[in-house]
N, CA and C atoms of all chains as a GROMACS GRO file, in nm:
protein
  645
    1UNK      N    1  12.174   6.908   6.043
    1UNK     CA    2  12.100   7.032   6.066
    1UNK      C    3  11.972   7.005   6.145
    2UNK      N    4  11.901   6.899   6.098
    2UNK     CA    5  11.775   6.866   6.167
    2UNK      C    6  11.801   6.818   6.310
    3UNK      N    7  11.922   6.757   6.330
    3UNK     CA    8  11.959   6.711   6.465
    3UNK      C    9  11.976   6.832   6.558
    4UNK      N   10  12.043   6.935   6.503
    4UNK     CA   11  12.065   7.057   6.584
    4UNK      C   12  11.930   7.120   6.620
    5UNK      N   13  11.843   7.124   6.520
    5UNK     CA   14  11.709   7.182   6.544
    5UNK      C   15  11.633   7.104   6.651
    6UNK      N   16  11.646   6.969   6.644
    6UNK     CA   17  11.577   6.885   6.744
    6UNK      C   18  11.629   6.913   6.884
    7UNK      N   19  11.762   6.926   6.894
    7UNK     CA   20  11.823   6.953   7.026
    7UNK      C   21  11.774   7.088   7.079
    8UNK      N   22  11.774   7.188   6.989
    8UNK     CA   23  11.727   7.322   7.030
    8UNK      C   24  11.581   7.318   7.076
    9UNK      N   25  11.500   7.241   7.003
    9UNK     CA   26  11.357   7.231   7.034
    9UNK      C   27  11.337   7.166   7.171
   10UNK      N   28  11.410   7.055   7.194
   10UNK     CA   29  11.399   6.985   7.323
   10UNK      C   30  11.445   7.075   7.437
   11UNK      N   31  11.560   7.143   7.415
   11UNK     CA   32  11.615   7.230   7.520
   11UNK      C   33  11.519   7.342   7.554
   12UNK      N   34  11.464   7.405   7.447
   12UNK     CA   35  11.373   7.518   7.475
   12UNK      C   36  11.244   7.471   7.542
   13UNK      N   37  11.198   7.350   7.507
   13UNK     CA   38  11.075   7.298   7.569
   13UNK      C   39  11.098   7.272   7.717
   14UNK      N   40  11.213   7.210   7.748
   14UNK     CA   41  11.245   7.179   7.889
   14UNK      C   42  11.260   7.309   7.968
   15UNK      N   43  11.332   7.405   7.907
   15UNK     CA   44  11.350   7.534   7.975
   15UNK      C   45  11.216   7.604   7.995
   16UNK      N   46  11.131   7.593   7.896
   16UNK     CA   47  10.998   7.655   7.904
   16UNK      C   48  10.916   7.596   8.015
   17UNK      N   49  10.923   7.464   8.031
   17UNK     CA   50  10.845   7.397   8.136
   17UNK      C   51  10.888   7.440   8.275
   18UNK      N   52  11.017   7.479   8.285
   18UNK     CA   53  11.066   7.520   8.417
   18UNK      C   54  10.993   7.643   8.469
   19UNK      N   55  10.932   7.720   8.376
   19UNK     CA   56  10.861   7.841   8.417
   19UNK      C   57  10.722   7.808   8.470
   20UNK      N   58  10.672   7.688   8.439
   20UNK     CA   59  10.538   7.653   8.484
   20UNK      C   60  10.546   7.601   8.627
   21UNK      N   61  10.487   7.676   8.720
   21UNK     CA   62  10.489   7.633   8.860
   21UNK      C   63  10.366   7.548   8.886
   22UNK      N   64  10.384   7.426   8.939
   22UNK     CA   65  10.266   7.343   8.966
   22UNK      C   66  10.185   7.402   9.081
   23UNK      N   67  10.055   7.380   9.078
   23UNK     CA   68   9.969   7.428   9.186
   23UNK      C   69   9.935   7.311   9.276
   24UNK      N   70   9.922   7.338   9.405
   24UNK     CA   71   9.889   7.231   9.500
   24UNK      C   72   9.757   7.165   9.459
   25UNK      N   73   9.747   7.031   9.471
   25UNK     CA   74   9.620   6.966   9.438
   25UNK      C   75   9.513   6.995   9.542
   26UNK      N   76   9.390   6.954   9.513
   26UNK     CA   77   9.278   6.972   9.606
   26UNK      C   78   9.311   6.908   9.740
   27UNK      N   79   9.285   6.982   9.846
   27UNK     CA   80   9.311   6.929   9.980
   27UNK      C   81   9.181   6.942  10.059
   28UNK      N   82   9.125   6.828  10.100
   28UNK     CA   83   8.993   6.831  10.163
   28UNK      C   84   8.992   6.903  10.298
   29UNK      N   85   9.102   6.892  10.373
   29UNK     CA   86   9.106   6.960  10.504
   29UNK      C   87   9.104   7.112  10.484
   30UNK      N   88   9.178   7.157  10.384
   30UNK     CA   89   9.182   7.301  10.353
   30UNK      C   90   9.043   7.347  10.309
   31UNK      N   91   8.982   7.270  10.219
   31UNK     CA   92   8.849   7.306  10.169
   31UNK      C   93   8.746   7.310  10.282
   32UNK      N   94   8.750   7.209  10.370
   32UNK     CA   95   8.653   7.203  10.481
   32UNK      C   96   8.663   7.326  10.572
   33UNK      N   97   8.785   7.368  10.598
   33UNK     CA   98   8.802   7.485  10.686
   33UNK      C   99   8.746   7.611  10.620
   34UNK      N  100   8.776   7.627  10.491
   34UNK     CA  101   8.724   7.746  10.420
   34UNK      C  102   8.572   7.742  10.417
   35UNK      N  103   8.518   7.624  10.390
   35UNK     CA  104   8.372   7.609  10.384
   35UNK      C  105   8.307   7.641  10.518
   36UNK      N  106   8.376   7.605  10.627
   36UNK     CA  107   8.321   7.632  10.760
   36UNK      C  108   8.318   7.784  10.787
   37UNK      N  109   8.425   7.853  10.746
   37UNK     CA  110   8.429   7.999  10.764
   37UNK      C  111   8.317   8.064  10.682
   38UNK      N  112   8.304   8.018  10.558
   38UNK     CA  113   8.200   8.071  10.468
   38UNK      C  114   8.060   8.051  10.527
   39UNK      N  115   8.033   7.929  10.574
   39UNK     CA  116   7.900   7.896  10.627
   39UNK      C  117   7.873   7.968  10.758
   40UNK      N  118   7.975   7.977  10.843
   40UNK     CA  119   7.958   8.047  10.972
   40UNK      C  120   7.926   8.195  10.948
   41UNK      N  121   7.999   8.257  10.853
   41UNK     CA  122   7.975   8.400  10.824
   41UNK      C  123   7.830   8.420  10.778
   42UNK      N  124   7.784   8.328  10.698
   42UNK     CA  125   7.646   8.334  10.647
   42UNK      C  126   7.546   8.321  10.764
   43UNK      N  127   7.576   8.228  10.854
   43UNK     CA  128   7.490   8.193  10.967
   43UNK      C  129   7.486   8.302  11.073
   44UNK      N  130   7.604   8.362  11.102
   44UNK     CA  131   7.617   8.458  11.212
   44UNK      C  132   7.545   8.590  11.186
   45UNK      N  133   7.512   8.619  11.061
   45UNK     CA  134   7.447   8.747  11.029
   45UNK      C  135   7.316   8.764  11.106
   46UNK      N  136   7.249   8.652  11.131
   46UNK     CA  137   7.121   8.656  11.201
   46UNK      C  138   7.138   8.699  11.348
   47UNK      N  139   7.264   8.696  11.398
   47UNK     CA  140   7.287   8.729  11.539
   47UNK      C  141   7.352   8.866  11.560
   48UNK      N  142   7.355   8.949  11.454
   48UNK     CA  143   7.420   9.080  11.463
   48UNK      C  144   7.354   9.174  11.565
   49UNK      N  145   7.232   9.147  11.603
   49UNK     CA  146   7.162   9.228  11.704
   49UNK      C  147   7.219   9.206  11.844
   50UNK      N  148   7.280   9.090  11.865
   50UNK     CA  149   7.328   9.050  11.997
   50UNK      C  150   7.480   9.069  12.006
   51UNK      N  151   7.523   9.172  12.082
   51UNK     CA  152   7.666   9.205  12.093
   51UNK      C  153   7.749   9.093  12.155
   52UNK      N  154   7.691   9.024  12.256
   52UNK     CA  155   7.766   8.918  12.325
   52UNK      C  156   7.790   8.800  12.232
   53UNK      N  157   7.684   8.760  12.162
   53UNK     CA  158   7.699   8.649  12.066
   53UNK      C  159   7.792   8.690  11.952
   54UNK      N  160   7.780   8.814  11.908
   54UNK     CA  161   7.864   8.862  11.797
   54UNK      C  162   8.012   8.860  11.835
   55UNK      N  163   8.040   8.898  11.959
   55UNK     CA  164   8.180   8.895  12.008
   55UNK      C  165   8.234   8.752  11.999
   56UNK      N  166   8.154   8.656  12.045
   56UNK     CA  167   8.193   8.514  12.042
   56UNK      C  168   8.205   8.466  11.896
   57UNK      N  169   8.112   8.511  11.811
   57UNK     CA  170   8.113   8.469  11.670
   57UNK      C  171   8.241   8.514  11.598
   58UNK      N  172   8.283   8.637  11.626
   58UNK     CA  173   8.407   8.685  11.562
   58UNK      C  174   8.530   8.616  11.621
   59UNK      N  175   8.520   8.577  11.747
   59UNK     CA  176   8.629   8.497  11.808
   59UNK      C  177   8.642   8.365  11.732
   60UNK      N  178   8.526   8.300  11.708
   60UNK     CA  179   8.525   8.171  11.636
   60UNK      C  180   8.581   8.187  11.494
   61UNK      N  181   8.538   8.294  11.426
   61UNK     CA  182   8.584   8.317  11.288
   61UNK      C  183   8.735   8.342  11.283
   62UNK      N  184   8.786   8.417  11.380
   62UNK     CA  185   8.929   8.445  11.383
   62UNK      C  186   9.009   8.316  11.407
   63UNK      N  187   8.960   8.234  11.500
   63UNK     CA  188   9.029   8.108  11.530
   63UNK      C  189   9.032   8.018  11.405
   64UNK      N  190   8.919   8.006  11.336
   64UNK     CA  191   8.911   7.924  11.215
   64UNK      C  192   9.002   7.979  11.104
   65UNK      N  193   9.005   8.111  11.093
   65UNK     CA  194   9.087   8.172  10.988
   65UNK      C  195   9.236   8.154  11.016
   66UNK      N  196   9.274   8.165  11.142
   66UNK     CA  197   9.415   8.141  11.178
   66UNK      C  198   9.453   7.996  11.152
   67UNK      N  199   9.358   7.907  11.181
   67UNK     CA  200   9.380   7.764  11.154
   67UNK      C  201   9.405   7.743  11.005
   68UNK      N  202   9.325   7.810  10.924
   68UNK     CA  203   9.338   7.798  10.778
   68UNK      C  204   9.471   7.854  10.729
   69UNK      N  205   9.508   7.974  10.777
   69UNK     CA  206   9.634   8.036  10.735
   69UNK      C  207   9.752   7.944  10.772
   70UNK      N  208   9.751   7.894  10.894
   70UNK     CA  209   9.861   7.810  10.941
   70UNK      C  210   9.868   7.678  10.866
   71UNK      N  211   9.753   7.623  10.828
   71UNK     CA  212   9.752   7.497  10.753
   71UNK      C  213   9.796   7.519  10.609
   72UNK      N  214   9.738   7.621  10.544
   72UNK     CA  215   9.765   7.647  10.401
   72UNK      C  216   9.911   7.677  10.374
   73UNK      N  217   9.975   7.746  10.467
   73UNK     CA  218  10.113   7.788  10.440
   73UNK      C  219  10.212   7.671  10.443
   74UNK      N  220  10.171   7.558  10.498
   74UNK     CA  221  10.259   7.441  10.500
   74UNK      C  222  10.242   7.351  10.378
   75UNK      N  223  10.137   7.375  10.297
   75UNK     CA  224  10.115   7.293  10.178
   75UNK      C  225  10.209   7.340  10.067
   76UNK      N  226  10.280   7.247  10.001
   76UNK     CA  227  10.371   7.290   9.895
   76UNK      C  228  10.296   7.347   9.774
   77UNK      N  229  10.360   7.439   9.703
   77UNK     CA  230  10.306   7.502   9.581
   77UNK      C  231  10.168   7.562   9.603
   78UNK      N  232  10.150   7.626   9.715
   78UNK     CA  233  10.018   7.677   9.752
   78UNK      C  234  10.018   7.829   9.763
   79UNK      N  235  10.111   7.895   9.691
   79UNK     CA  236  10.133   8.039   9.708
   79UNK      C  237  10.007   8.125   9.691
   80UNK      N  238   9.929   8.096   9.586
   80UNK     CA  239   9.812   8.183   9.561
   80UNK      C  240   9.710   8.170   9.674
   81UNK      N  241   9.691   8.047   9.727
   81UNK     CA  242   9.595   8.029   9.838
   81UNK      C  243   9.648   8.097   9.965
   82UNK      N  244   9.779   8.091   9.985
   82UNK     CA  245   9.838   8.155  10.103
   82UNK      C  246   9.806   8.305  10.102
   83UNK      N  247   9.827   8.367   9.985
   83UNK     CA  248   9.799   8.512   9.974
   83UNK      C  249   9.651   8.539  10.000
   84UNK      N  250   9.564   8.454   9.944
   84UNK     CA  251   9.419   8.476   9.961
   84UNK      C  252   9.377   8.457  10.108
   85UNK      N  253   9.432   8.353  10.173
   85UNK     CA  254   9.391   8.329  10.312
   85UNK      C  255   9.446   8.439  10.406
   86UNK      N  256   9.564   8.491  10.373
   86UNK     CA  257   9.618   8.601  10.454
   86UNK      C  258   9.531   8.726  10.439
   87UNK      N  259   9.480   8.747  10.318
   87UNK     CA  260   9.389   8.860  10.296
   87UNK      C  261   9.258   8.840  10.372
   88UNK      N  262   9.210   8.717  10.374
   88UNK     CA  263   9.088   8.686  10.450
   88UNK      C  264   9.111   8.714  10.599
   89UNK      N  265   9.228   8.677  10.646
   89UNK     CA  266   9.262   8.699  10.787
   89UNK      C  267   9.263   8.848  10.821
   90UNK      N  268   9.305   8.931  10.722
   90UNK     CA  269   9.306   9.076  10.741
   90UNK      C  270   9.162   9.126  10.763
   91UNK      N  271   9.069   9.074  10.683
   91UNK     CA  272   8.927   9.116  10.692
   91UNK      C  273   8.867   9.074  10.827
   92UNK      N  274   8.894   8.950  10.868
   92UNK     CA  275   8.836   8.897  10.993
   92UNK      C  276   8.904   8.962  11.115
   93UNK      N  277   9.036   8.977  11.107
   93UNK     CA  278   9.116   9.021  11.222
   93UNK      C  279   9.074   9.156  11.281
   94UNK      N  280   9.041   9.250  11.194
   94UNK     CA  281   9.006   9.384  11.243
   94UNK      C  282   8.879   9.381  11.328
   95UNK      N  283   8.779   9.307  11.280
   95UNK     CA  284   8.652   9.298  11.354
   95UNK      C  285   8.674   9.221  11.484
   96UNK      N  286   8.753   9.115  11.476
   96UNK     CA  287   8.782   9.034  11.595
   96UNK      C  288   8.842   9.122  11.705
   97UNK      N  289   8.943   9.202  11.668
   97UNK     CA  290   9.009   9.289  11.767
   97UNK      C  291   8.911   9.390  11.824
   98UNK      N  292   8.830   9.450  11.736
   98UNK     CA  293   8.735   9.552  11.782
   98UNK      C  294   8.636   9.493  11.883
   99UNK      N  295   8.582   9.377  11.853
   99UNK     CA  296   8.483   9.316  11.944
   99UNK      C  297   8.550   9.266  12.072
  100UNK      N  298   8.671   9.214  12.063
  100UNK     CA  299   8.740   9.166  12.183
  100UNK      C  300   8.774   9.282  12.276
  101UNK      N  301   8.799   9.402  12.216
  101UNK     CA  302   8.829   9.521  12.297
  101UNK      C  303   8.701   9.592  12.342
  102UNK      N  304   8.587   9.527  12.318
  102UNK     CA  305   8.456   9.582  12.354
  102UNK      C  306   8.429   9.720  12.293
  103UNK      N  307   8.484   9.743  12.174
  103UNK     CA  308   8.454   9.868  12.103
  103UNK      C  309   8.313   9.859  12.048
  104UNK      N  310   8.243   9.972  12.046
  104UNK     CA  311   8.105   9.972  11.997
  104UNK      C  312   8.105   9.964  11.844
  105UNK      N  313   8.024   9.874  11.793
  105UNK     CA  314   8.008   9.858  11.649
  105UNK      C  315   7.860   9.851  11.617
  106UNK      N  316   7.821   9.914  11.505
  106UNK     CA  317   7.679   9.914  11.468
  106UNK      C  318   7.639   9.778  11.410
  107UNK      N  319   7.508   9.753  11.408
  107UNK     CA  320   7.456   9.629  11.349
  107UNK      C  321   7.489   9.626  11.200
  108UNK      N  322   7.480   9.742  11.138
  108UNK     CA  323   7.508   9.755  10.994
  108UNK      C  324   7.652   9.711  10.965
  109UNK      N  325   7.744   9.753  11.053
  109UNK     CA  326   7.885   9.714  11.038
  109UNK      C  327   7.899   9.562  11.046
  110UNK      N  328   7.834   9.503  11.147
  110UNK     CA  329   7.841   9.358  11.168
  110UNK      C  330   7.793   9.284  11.042
  111UNK      N  331   7.679   9.327  10.990
  111UNK     CA  332   7.622   9.260  10.873
  111UNK      C  333   7.714   9.274  10.751
  112UNK      N  334   7.762   9.397  10.728
  112UNK     CA  335   7.848   9.418  10.610
  112UNK      C  336   7.982   9.347  10.626
  113UNK      N  337   8.033   9.341  10.748
  113UNK     CA  338   8.161   9.271  10.772
  113UNK      C  339   8.144   9.122  10.744
  114UNK      N  340   8.032   9.067  10.791
  114UNK     CA  341   8.008   8.924  10.766
  114UNK      C  342   7.983   8.898  10.616
  115UNK      N  343   7.921   8.994  10.548
  115UNK     CA  344   7.906   8.983  10.401
  115UNK      C  345   8.043   8.976  10.334
  116UNK      N  346   8.134   9.063  10.382
  116UNK     CA  347   8.269   9.068  10.324
  116UNK      C  348   8.342   8.936  10.348
  117UNK      N  349   8.328   8.882  10.469
  117UNK     CA  350   8.394   8.755  10.502
  117UNK      C  351   8.335   8.642  10.417
  118UNK      N  352   8.202   8.643  10.406
  118UNK     CA  353   8.134   8.539  10.328
  118UNK      C  354   8.179   8.544  10.181
  119UNK      N  355   8.184   8.665  10.126
  119UNK     CA  356   8.222   8.678   9.985
  119UNK      C  357   8.368   8.636   9.962
  120UNK      N  358   8.456   8.683  10.052
  120UNK     CA  359   8.599   8.650  10.039
  120UNK      C  360   8.620   8.499  10.054
  121UNK      N  361   8.558   8.440  10.156
  121UNK     CA  362   8.573   8.294  10.177
  121UNK      C  363   8.511   8.217  10.060
  122UNK      N  364   8.402   8.269  10.005
  122UNK     CA  365   8.336   8.204   9.890
  122UNK      C  366   8.426   8.202   9.768
  123UNK      N  367   8.498   8.311   9.746
  123UNK     CA  368   8.590   8.318   9.632
  123UNK      C  369   8.703   8.215   9.649
  124UNK      N  370   8.758   8.207   9.770
  124UNK     CA  371   8.868   8.113   9.795
  124UNK      C  372   8.816   7.968   9.784
  125UNK      N  373   8.698   7.947   9.838
  125UNK     CA  374   8.635   7.813   9.836
  125UNK      C  375   8.620   7.764   9.690
  126UNK      N  376   8.570   7.851   9.604
  126UNK     CA  377   8.550   7.812   9.463
  126UNK      C  378   8.684   7.783   9.396
  127UNK      N  379   8.785   7.866   9.425
  127UNK     CA  380   8.917   7.847   9.364
  127UNK      C  381   8.976   7.713   9.407
  128UNK      N  382   8.964   7.682   9.536
  128UNK     CA  383   9.021   7.558   9.589
  128UNK      C  384   8.944   7.435   9.536
  129UNK      N  385   8.813   7.449   9.526
  129UNK     CA  386   8.730   7.336   9.479
  129UNK      C  387   8.764   7.295   9.335
  130UNK      N  388   8.813   7.390   9.256
  130UNK     CA  389   8.842   7.361   9.115
  130UNK      C  390   8.979   7.296   9.094
  131UNK      N  391   9.054   7.279   9.201
  131UNK     CA  392   9.187   7.218   9.187
  131UNK      C  393   9.176   7.072   9.143
  132UNK      N  394   9.281   7.024   9.075
  132UNK     CA  395   9.281   6.883   9.033
  132UNK      C  396   9.284   6.791   9.156
  133UNK      N  397   9.216   6.677   9.144
  133UNK     CA  398   9.215   6.581   9.256
  133UNK      C  399   9.345   6.502   9.254
  134UNK      N  400   9.404   6.475   9.372
  134UNK     CA  401   9.532   6.401   9.375
  134UNK      C  402   9.514   6.255   9.330
  135UNK      N  403   8.726  11.188   8.817
  135UNK     CA  404   8.581  11.162   8.830
  135UNK      C  405   8.545  11.132   8.976
  136UNK      N  406   8.427  11.173   9.016
  136UNK     CA  407   8.378  11.146   9.151
  136UNK      C  408   8.374  10.995   9.176
  137UNK      N  409   8.430  10.947   9.291
  137UNK     CA  410   8.436  10.801   9.314
  137UNK      C  411   8.299  10.732   9.310
  138UNK      N  412   8.196  10.798   9.363
  138UNK     CA  413   8.063  10.735   9.366
  138UNK      C  414   8.009  10.720   9.223
  139UNK      N  415   8.034  10.824   9.143
  139UNK     CA  416   7.992  10.819   9.002
  139UNK      C  417   8.068  10.706   8.930
  140UNK      N  418   8.197  10.696   8.960
  140UNK     CA  419   8.281  10.592   8.898
  140UNK      C  420   8.232  10.452   8.940
  141UNK      N  421   8.199  10.439   9.070
  141UNK     CA  422   8.150  10.309   9.121
  141UNK      C  423   8.016  10.274   9.059
  142UNK      N  424   7.932  10.375   9.039
  142UNK     CA  425   7.801  10.351   8.978
  142UNK      C  426   7.821  10.296   8.835
  143UNK      N  427   7.918  10.353   8.766
  143UNK     CA  428   7.947  10.302   8.631
  143UNK      C  429   7.999  10.158   8.636
  144UNK      N  430   8.080  10.129   8.738
  144UNK     CA  431   8.139   9.995   8.750
  144UNK      C  432   8.036   9.887   8.785
  145UNK      N  433   7.918   9.930   8.831
  145UNK     CA  434   7.812   9.833   8.860
  145UNK      C  435   7.773   9.756   8.734
  146UNK      N  436   7.802   9.812   8.620
  146UNK     CA  437   7.770   9.746   8.492
  146UNK      C  438   7.865   9.633   8.458
  147UNK      N  439   7.975   9.620   8.533
  147UNK     CA  440   8.073   9.514   8.504
  147UNK      C  441   8.054   9.399   8.603
  148UNK      N  442   8.013   9.281   8.554
  148UNK     CA  443   7.983   9.169   8.645
  148UNK      C  444   8.096   9.137   8.744
  149UNK      N  445   8.221   9.151   8.700
  149UNK     CA  446   8.335   9.113   8.786
  149UNK      C  447   8.341   9.194   8.916
  150UNK      N  448   8.296   9.318   8.911
  150UNK     CA  449   8.305   9.404   9.030
  150UNK      C  450   8.170   9.463   9.070
  151UNK      N  451   8.065   9.421   9.003
  151UNK     CA  452   7.932   9.479   9.025
  151UNK      C  453   7.887   9.474   9.172
  152UNK      N  454   7.896   9.356   9.234
  152UNK     CA  455   7.851   9.337   9.372
  152UNK      C  456   7.926   9.426   9.468
  153UNK      N  457   8.056   9.432   9.454
  153UNK     CA  458   8.138   9.513   9.544
  153UNK      C  459   8.114   9.662   9.521
  154UNK      N  460   8.091   9.701   9.396
  154UNK     CA  461   8.063   9.843   9.366
  154UNK      C  462   7.933   9.884   9.434
  155UNK      N  463   7.833   9.797   9.429
  155UNK     CA  464   7.705   9.826   9.495
  155UNK      C  465   7.725   9.840   9.645
  156UNK      N  466   7.807   9.751   9.704
  156UNK     CA  467   7.834   9.756   9.848
  156UNK      C  468   7.903   9.887   9.885
  157UNK      N  469   7.998   9.932   9.800
  157UNK     CA  470   8.071  10.056   9.828
  157UNK      C  471   7.975  10.176   9.829
  158UNK      N  472   7.884  10.178   9.732
  158UNK     CA  473   7.786  10.287   9.726
  158UNK      C  474   7.692  10.279   9.847
  159UNK      N  475   7.654  10.156   9.884
  159UNK     CA  476   7.566  10.132  10.000
  159UNK      C  477   7.634  10.188  10.128
  160UNK      N  478   7.763  10.167  10.141
  160UNK     CA  479   7.838  10.216  10.258
  160UNK      C  480   7.837  10.370  10.258
  161UNK      N  481   7.861  10.429  10.141
  161UNK     CA  482   7.861  10.576  10.130
  161UNK      C  483   7.723  10.631  10.170
  162UNK      N  484   7.618  10.564  10.125
  162UNK     CA  485   7.482  10.609  10.160
  162UNK      C  486   7.454  10.591  10.309
  163UNK      N  487   7.510  10.484  10.368
  163UNK     CA  488   7.489  10.458  10.511
  163UNK      C  489   7.554  10.566  10.596
  164UNK      N  490   7.666  10.623  10.548
  164UNK     CA  491   7.731  10.733  10.622
  164UNK      C  492   7.637  10.853  10.624
  165UNK      N  493   7.582  10.883  10.505
  165UNK     CA  494   7.491  10.998  10.494
  165UNK      C  495   7.369  10.981  10.584
  166UNK      N  496   7.323  10.857  10.600
  166UNK     CA  497   7.203  10.830  10.680
  166UNK      C  498   7.237  10.807  10.828
  167UNK      N  499   7.364  10.826  10.862
  167UNK     CA  500   7.412  10.804  11.001
  167UNK      C  501   7.384  10.663  11.053
  168UNK      N  502   7.385  10.565  10.966
  168UNK     CA  503   7.364  10.425  11.009
  168UNK      C  504   7.496  10.362  11.048
  169UNK      N  505   7.604  10.431  11.019
  169UNK     CA  506   7.737  10.374  11.035
  169UNK      C  507   7.835  10.487  11.063
  170UNK      N  508   7.940  10.459  11.142
  170UNK     CA  509   8.039  10.565  11.169
  170UNK      C  510   8.138  10.571  11.053
  171UNK      N  511   8.210  10.681  11.044
  171UNK     CA  512   8.309  10.698  10.937
  171UNK      C  513   8.424  10.599  10.952
  172UNK      N  514   8.458  10.571  11.077
  172UNK     CA  515   8.566  10.474  11.103
  172UNK      C  516   8.526  10.335  11.052
  173UNK      N  517   8.400  10.297  11.081
  173UNK     CA  518   8.349  10.168  11.033
  173UNK      C  519   8.346  10.165  10.881
  174UNK      N  520   8.302  10.278  10.822
  174UNK     CA  521   8.292  10.286  10.676
  174UNK      C  522   8.429  10.269  10.611
  175UNK      N  523   8.528  10.340  10.666
  175UNK     CA  524   8.663  10.331  10.609
  175UNK      C  525   8.715  10.187  10.616
  176UNK      N  526   8.687  10.118  10.728
  176UNK     CA  527   8.733   9.979  10.743
  176UNK      C  528   8.662   9.886  10.644
  177UNK      N  529   8.531   9.907  10.629
  177UNK     CA  530   8.454   9.822  10.536
  177UNK      C  531   8.494   9.847  10.391
  178UNK      N  532   8.530   9.972  10.360
  178UNK     CA  533   8.576  10.001  10.223
  178UNK      C  534   8.711   9.935  10.198
  179UNK      N  535   8.796   9.934  10.301
  179UNK     CA  536   8.926   9.864  10.288
  179UNK      C  537   8.901   9.714  10.266
  180UNK      N  538   8.798   9.661  10.333
  180UNK     CA  539   8.762   9.519  10.314
  180UNK      C  540   8.724   9.490  10.170
  181UNK      N  541   8.652   9.586  10.110
  181UNK     CA  542   8.611   9.567   9.970
  181UNK      C  543   8.733   9.561   9.878
  182UNK      N  544   8.833   9.642   9.911
  182UNK     CA  545   8.957   9.639   9.833
  182UNK      C  546   9.029   9.506   9.852
  183UNK      N  547   9.026   9.456   9.976
  183UNK     CA  548   9.090   9.326  10.002
  183UNK      C  549   9.017   9.214   9.929
  184UNK      N  550   8.882   9.220   9.930
  184UNK     CA  551   8.803   9.120   9.856
  184UNK      C  552   8.839   9.125   9.708
  185UNK      N  553   8.856   9.246   9.660
  185UNK     CA  554   8.893   9.267   9.520
  185UNK      C  555   9.029   9.204   9.489
  186UNK      N  556   9.121   9.218   9.585
  186UNK     CA  557   9.254   9.159   9.566
  186UNK      C  558   9.246   9.007   9.563
  187UNK      N  559   9.159   8.951   9.648
  187UNK     CA  560   9.143   8.805   9.653
  187UNK      C  561   9.093   8.756   9.517
  188UNK      N  562   8.994   8.825   9.461
  188UNK     CA  563   8.943   8.786   9.330
  188UNK      C  564   9.046   8.810   9.221
  189UNK      N  565   9.116   8.922   9.233
  189UNK     CA  566   9.218   8.955   9.134
  189UNK      C  567   9.331   8.854   9.131
  190UNK      N  568   9.349   8.783   9.243
  190UNK     CA  569   9.452   8.679   9.253
  190UNK      C  570   9.428   8.570   9.149
  191UNK      N  571   9.301   8.543   9.123
  191UNK     CA  572   9.266   8.442   9.025
  191UNK      C  573   9.248   8.502   8.885
  192UNK      N  574   9.205   8.625   8.879
  192UNK     CA  575   9.169   8.682   8.750
  192UNK      C  576   9.190   8.834   8.751
  193UNK      N  577   9.304   8.877   8.697
  193UNK     CA  578   9.332   9.020   8.698
  193UNK      C  579   9.263   9.087   8.580
  194UNK      N  580   9.160   9.160   8.609
  194UNK     CA  581   9.085   9.229   8.506
  194UNK      C  582   9.099   9.380   8.524
  195UNK      N  583   9.077   9.450   8.417
  195UNK     CA  584   9.085   9.596   8.420
  195UNK      C  585   8.986   9.654   8.522
  196UNK      N  586   8.868   9.588   8.533
  196UNK     CA  587   8.765   9.638   8.624
  196UNK      C  588   8.812   9.633   8.769
  197UNK      N  589   8.894   9.530   8.803
  197UNK     CA  590   8.946   9.520   8.939
  197UNK      C  591   9.033   9.642   8.971
  198UNK      N  592   9.113   9.683   8.873
  198UNK     CA  593   9.202   9.798   8.894
  198UNK      C  594   9.121   9.927   8.906
  199UNK      N  595   9.019   9.940   8.821
  199UNK     CA  596   8.934  10.060   8.824
  199UNK      C  597   8.858  10.067   8.956
  200UNK      N  598   8.811   9.950   9.004
  200UNK     CA  599   8.739   9.944   9.131
  200UNK      C  600   8.830   9.988   9.245
  201UNK      N  601   8.952   9.936   9.245
  201UNK     CA  602   9.050   9.969   9.348
  201UNK      C  603   9.072  10.121   9.354
  202UNK      N  604   9.085  10.180   9.236
  202UNK     CA  605   9.109  10.324   9.226
  202UNK      C  606   8.989  10.404   9.281
  203UNK      N  607   8.869  10.360   9.244
  203UNK     CA  608   8.748  10.432   9.287
  203UNK      C  609   8.730  10.424   9.438
  204UNK      N  610   8.752  10.305   9.495
  204UNK     CA  611   8.735  10.289   9.640
  204UNK      C  612   8.843  10.366   9.716
  205UNK      N  613   8.964  10.370   9.662
  205UNK     CA  614   9.070  10.449   9.726
  205UNK      C  615   9.029  10.596   9.732
  206UNK      N  616   8.967  10.645   9.626
  206UNK     CA  617   8.918  10.783   9.623
  206UNK      C  618   8.810  10.806   9.727
  207UNK      N  619   8.723  10.707   9.741
  207UNK     CA  620   8.613  10.716   9.838
  207UNK      C  621   8.667  10.715   9.981
  208UNK      N  622   8.768  10.632  10.006
  208UNK     CA  623   8.830  10.625  10.140
  208UNK      C  624   8.892  10.761  10.174
  209UNK      N  625   8.956  10.824  10.075
  209UNK     CA  626   9.016  10.956  10.098
  209UNK      C  627   8.909  11.058  10.135
  210UNK      N  628   8.796  11.050  10.065
  210UNK     CA  629   8.683  11.142  10.094
  210UNK      C  630   8.630  11.120  10.236
  211UNK      N  631   8.611  10.992  10.270
  211UNK     CA  632   8.557  10.955  10.402
  211UNK      C  633   8.653  11.001  10.512
  212UNK      N  634   8.782  10.976  10.492
  212UNK     CA  635   8.881  11.011  10.594
  212UNK      C  636   8.896  11.162  10.607
  213UNK      N  637   8.890  11.233  10.495
  213UNK     CA  638   8.909  11.378  10.498
  213UNK      C  639   8.798  11.450  10.574
  214UNK      N  640   8.678  11.392  10.569
  214UNK     CA  641   8.565  11.459  10.634
  214UNK      C  642   8.536  11.402  10.773
  215UNK      N  643   8.622  11.311  10.821
  215UNK     CA  644   8.599  11.244  10.951
  215UNK      C  645   8.618  11.342  11.066
   0.00000   0.00000   0.00000
């Protein structure tokens, strides 16, 4: 009887573990890219008065964000970060397109957009930093 | 409930406090003509996306309430555009 119970216990434990999906370990290249986006967004706010610099700044942010999305999606077991980086790309992408199309945007918009990028990148940065080291 | 009133209440919840303040700030900026309605609608959508990013790590009731309030605000902004 106890043997049957032991077998059932082992089987259920193994089956239970199958539900636990491992998370990708800390990746320094991924972290560095997120940190660069976060720091740039913080830095660029001081240049919101200058439309030409702002256009270039959003170009830089879009390029960095695409780099991050493309890198993160190739890392195994990285689903949650992939979703977060794609959402970040959504936030950056709209402003990038608007400035590249020379659409008029207010200074207030620029500042709040960079706040949004900074906050979103900061959330992802903290989540990635807490991952276990390989 | 009025979305701005709902957002003001949500300022009391640390998980969404910052974003709720930003949403109210955007609504006030429209009234002061500091920002266009199109810009406001986009920035409010950004707040929802930020909320989703945070919710990815920690799904809290406040995140859902925030999402609902901002959706209401976007409808108001779009309807009067």
